[in-house]
C-alpha angles and dihedrals in degrees: 000000000000122000095186114119110228112241094006130106138161128033112007095192128028134181113201112196091316125185127176124197124188106255086352091286106148094214092057099068119173099163120025126199096321124176120184139151125206117197127218110273095016124135103213118185119204105210127186148114122283109289095021093120102258098131092041090055089049094050091050088065096062095035095248079129127024125214118259088209133012128013139283113206128197114188088351093303122111112243089235088064096050124092095248094220092051091046094051094046087057093053124067114220127197123182137180112289087018096257093240121174103253095210092053124082119239090260092050091050092051092045095052101105096036088052091051088048088054097240116174114269095243092050091051092050091050092048093049092051091046093051096045089054090046092058094044102261121124105230091212089060103034110027095087098039123107121234091252088063093059133082119242092259092049091051090053090051089053089049091055091047091051091050090053096043099103092037096247118192092224129054121191117196123186109196090310095174099037097104096049128100114262096255095049090043092054091048093051092045091056092045093047092050090055091045092051091052091051098047100042094213123159102250130190110191126188121209142145091205113098093196090057090047093051092049099047108028132095083188132012122213114194120206128199123178092343097310133101107244100170139013127179145125111280100263092045091045091061091061100047115119100217111126093234091052090051090050091055095044090049089055089065090062098044117102116245111286094015121120115260 
């Protein structure tokens, strides 16, 4: 699979002085005057506490939300100027608990976007089998199961496969491993890191877990109260002097249950 966009180079996603207000009420600011570029093939992790604006920033990329001020560009086109359906079908999206359709089989869940794109049936079947194998699920065993017949980790694997089904250049992931037990979460983190390196997708990954950010990111962007307060590759990030960075790095040293 090839994530390269034919005829396109440079920054795949760009925020230009973007603000987002709830219901466009200026006093209810979620994102404030944010500028950010995300290069093709980068794995960018949005790190921050609950309510810092991470998920809002993510949803601005696929036009689930629109900026109140400024512009968000995908492939040099403002999200306001995209057909939102076309934009979203070109962006894979993975959320916590996978968000699978319970009445669909695993194969039908993975095949959703290719089916909407009117791929030929044989091509869809080949793609579904390929992706299930890619995420570590034997299609002979899992293709005809329903989501209720899967473990949490297996559902997340199916969610990743579904997001990759139409080979989108961009993958958005909103705390996809947050609801899993620690052992399964660690396994999926390692597998996803290897998968990301193989596929070369542009990935934007939301988390509040600094260990996860350090493991997966090529660059970490830290948000606080709707603003970017730090941005650096993982090893540089650990040495930044911003108080919010220090709060997160201190949390790695705190014993379980202790305040950061």
